[in-house]
C-alpha positions in Angstrom: 10.3 -187.5 42.7 13.5 -188.8 44.3 12.2 -190.4 47.5 13.1 -194.0 48.1 11.6 -194.2 51.6 10.0 -190.9 52.6 11.1 -187.3 52.6 12.6 -185.5 55.6 12.8 -182.0 54.2 11.7 -179.4 53.5 8.1 -180.9 54.0 8.5 -184.1 55.9 6.4 -186.9 54.4 7.1 -190.6 55.4 4.9 -191.8 52.6 6.7 -190.0 49.8 8.0 -192.5 47.2 10.1 -192.4 44.0 8.0 -191.5 41.0 8.6 -190.5 37.4 5.8 -188.3 36.3 5.0 -188.1 32.7 7.1 -191.1 31.6 5.8 -192.9 28.5 6.8 -195.5 25.9 8.9 -193.0 24.0 11.2 -192.4 26.9 14.3 -194.5 26.9 16.7 -195.3 29.8 18.8 -192.2 29.1 15.7 -190.1 29.5 14.9 -191.8 32.7 18.5 -191.4 34.0 18.2 -187.7 33.2 14.8 -187.5 35.1 16.5 -189.0 38.2 19.2 -186.4 38.1 16.7 -183.6 37.5 14.6 -184.8 40.5 17.7 -184.8 42.8 18.5 -181.2 41.7 15.0 -180.0 42.0 14.9 -181.4 45.5 18.1 -179.7 46.4 16.7 -176.4 45.0 13.5 -176.9 47.1 15.6 -177.3 50.2 17.8 -174.3 49.4 14.9 -172.0 48.8 13.1 -173.1 52.0 16.4 -172.5 53.9 16.7 -169.1 52.3 13.1 -168.2 53.2 13.6 -169.3 56.8 16.8 -167.3 57.1 15.0 -164.1 55.9 17.6 -163.6 53.1 16.5 -161.6 50.1 18.4 -163.7 47.6 19.3 -167.3 47.3 23.0 -167.9 48.0 25.4 -169.6 45.5 25.6 -173.4 45.8 29.1 -175.0 46.1 29.7 -178.6 45.1 32.6 -180.3 46.8 34.0 -183.4 45.2 32.0 -186.6 44.9 29.9 -188.0 42.2 28.1 -184.8 41.4 31.2 -182.7 40.7 32.7 -185.3 38.5 29.7 -185.8 36.3 29.5 -183.0 33.7 25.8 -183.8 32.9 24.8 -183.6 36.6 26.8 -180.3 37.0 25.1 -178.9 33.9 21.6 -179.9 35.2 22.3 -178.6 38.7 23.6 -175.2 37.3 20.4 -174.9 35.3 18.1 -175.8 38.1 19.6 -173.7 40.9 18.4 -170.1 41.0 21.8 -168.7 41.8 25.4 -169.3 40.9 26.9 -172.8 41.2 30.5 -173.2 42.3 32.3 -176.5 41.7 35.4 -177.4 43.7 37.1 -180.1 41.5 39.2 -181.5 44.4 38.5 -185.3 44.6 38.7 -185.4 48.5 37.8 -181.9 49.5 37.3 -182.9 53.2 40.7 -184.5 53.4 42.3 -181.5 51.7 40.5 -179.1 54.0 41.6 -181.0 57.1 45.2 -181.0 55.8 45.1 -177.2 55.2 43.7 -176.6 58.7 46.4 -178.9 60.2 49.1 -177.1 58.3 47.7 -173.7 59.5 47.6 -174.8 63.1 51.1 -176.3 62.9 52.4 -173.0 61.5 53.1 -174.5 58.0 51.0 -171.8 56.3 50.5 -168.1 57.0 47.6 -166.5 58.8 45.6 -166.6 55.6 44.5 -170.2 54.9 44.4 -170.9 51.1 41.0 -171.6 49.6 40.3 -174.6 47.4 40.1 -173.5 43.8 36.5 -173.3 42.5 34.9 -172.8 39.1 31.6 -170.9 38.8 29.2 -172.5 36.4 26.7 -170.1 34.9 23.8 -171.6 32.9 20.5 -170.4 31.7 17.8 -171.1 34.2 15.8 -173.6 32.2 14.0 -175.4 35.0 11.8 -172.7 36.8 8.5 -174.2 35.4 9.6 -177.7 36.0 10.5 -176.7 39.6 7.0 -175.4 40.3 5.5 -178.7 38.9 8.0 -180.7 41.0 7.0 -178.9 44.3 3.3 -179.3 43.4 3.7 -183.0 42.7 5.8 -183.6 45.8 3.3 -182.0 48.0 0.1 -183.6 46.5 -0.7 -187.1 47.4 -3.5 -187.3 44.7 -1.0 -187.4 41.8 -1.2 -190.5 39.6 1.9 -192.7 39.9 3.5 -193.4 36.5 
């Protein structure tokens, strides 16, 4: 559970704290690092599914990653693609906000035509291997009686 000092969404809980559930002596630092990435991805899925529910949409939209640590980490992208219920699109641009601002400035200055070019994106498809873990994650995140390990 990736909460350093409480959780804001989708179920606010100021007492929520970081926990690794099920860790044991056989788990090495690599296992724990993967668990942290999984927790972050599961939290993102929980937020996305709640937003989808609140919007009344029938299906979960694709998730797009823009730059930063996530999009440059193949392991994190792979886990995120497996955790998310829909497609995952990755924009590999290192500074997508700066590139987007430059494209908008060029469009407003007349430097590009009426159609603003889109940043290239790669769709990552992966088997959805985390559905059961997701259910356990949400249950653990919303239950205070869980044992801290």
